[in-house]
N, C-alpha and C positions, 0 to 999 in steps of 0.2 A: 555516494555524497550520503553521510550519517545525521540523521535528525537527531540533536541532542536530546530531545524531551521523549526519544522513543528508545526503548532498551538495542542495543544491537543484537541481531540473531547469532545464536553459537550453533551450529550444527557440525556434529562429527563427520568424518571422510566415512566413505563406504565402508562398512565393517565395523564401524564404531557403535558400541552398543544401543539401540534405539534411534541408529540412524536412518533405517529403513533404506540404506545405499544411496542417501542423499549426499552431496558433494557441496562443499562449499561455493563453488564459483556456481552452482545454480542458485544456491540459496542468495547468494549476492546480484545476481542476475533480478531475482526477483524482488529482491529490497530495493533495489534502483527502479523499478516498473511502478511498485507502492509508493516511493517516495515523490516519482515523477505525478502520479496522480494525485497526491496529498498536497504537493506543493500548486498544481494547477486549482486545486478547492481552493487552498488558501488565497491566493490570488484572485477569484472570483468573490470569495466573501469579502475582501476587502473593496473591492471593486462595487459590489452592490451595496453594501453599510454605507459610501459614501457616495453614492448616486441620489441625485434627487428623487424625491418618492419611493425609497428602498423597500424592495420587498422583505418584511420581515421574516415571512413564513419560506422564502428562499434562501435566505441566512440560513436559518435553524437547518434546512434541509440539507444544506451544503455542510455545517458544521458536523452535522449526524455523519454526513458520508468521510467527512475526515477522520472523525473518532472510529468509524469502521476499517479506514487505515492502518491506525494505529493498532488498533484490535488484531488485524490480519498480521501486521508484520509481528507482534508478539506471538503469534500463532506458528510463525515460521521457527520458532524455537525448537518444538517438538514434533513438526512435520514431517511424515514419511514421504516418499517420493509420489505417491498418489496424492496426497493433500496438497504436496506443493507444486504438481502440475495442474492441480486445480484452482489455486489460486494466482497463478500466473496466467491460465487461461481468463481469469475475471478481469485482471489489470490489463492484459492484452485488449479484452473487449472494450474496458474504459477509457484505456491510451486512444484506441480507435474512433471510441465515443467524443471524448474531449476534443482530439486533434481533427474528425471530421474525416477519417480516412477509412 
């Protein structure tokens, strides 16, 4: 799934200049994880904003985390395999936290 307000990452195949051996399937997998976390955050921002007695600080924190998702997604364009693995591990942890697993 592609979030139209974020640039689509374009990684070269293994052996492409600057690719660091990163393949498009690996990038796509990480994009999906980032998008899933961003969607979770967006839902929670909406729910919190319209909840009676909404916590403005929580909304701001969730929005900041959503912005970090966009920054990480954009970072994938130039990520080498080590950076891609780091970002994937980060989003695996965020997904586990958001789903309670």
